[in-house]
Structure formats: C-alpha cells, structure tokens
C-alpha positions in Angstrom: 55.3 134.9 106.9 53.4 132.0 108.2 54.1 128.5 106.7 51.8 125.5 106.5 48.7 127.6 106.6 45.4 126.7 105.0 46.0 129.4 102.3 49.5 128.1 101.3 48.8 128.8 97.6 47.9 132.4 98.4 51.1 132.8 100.4 53.2 131.4 97.6 51.5 133.7 95.1 52.2 136.7 97.4 55.9 135.6 97.7 56.2 135.2 93.9 54.7 138.7 93.3 57.1 140.2 95.9 60.1 138.6 94.1 58.7 139.6 90.7 58.7 143.3 91.8 62.5 143.3 91.9 
C-alpha cells in the first residue's frame, strides 16, 4: 500500500474497510 499519496483519505478508508471485514 502506498503512503503519502494524494488520495490518502481514500487509502485510509480502504484500510478501515479491510479491517472491518474481520
């Protein structure tokens, strides 16, 4: 996963959804 990208909020949301699956 890239960090410091222009779409940081989107990356955080994707990471949250991935954790929420478990």
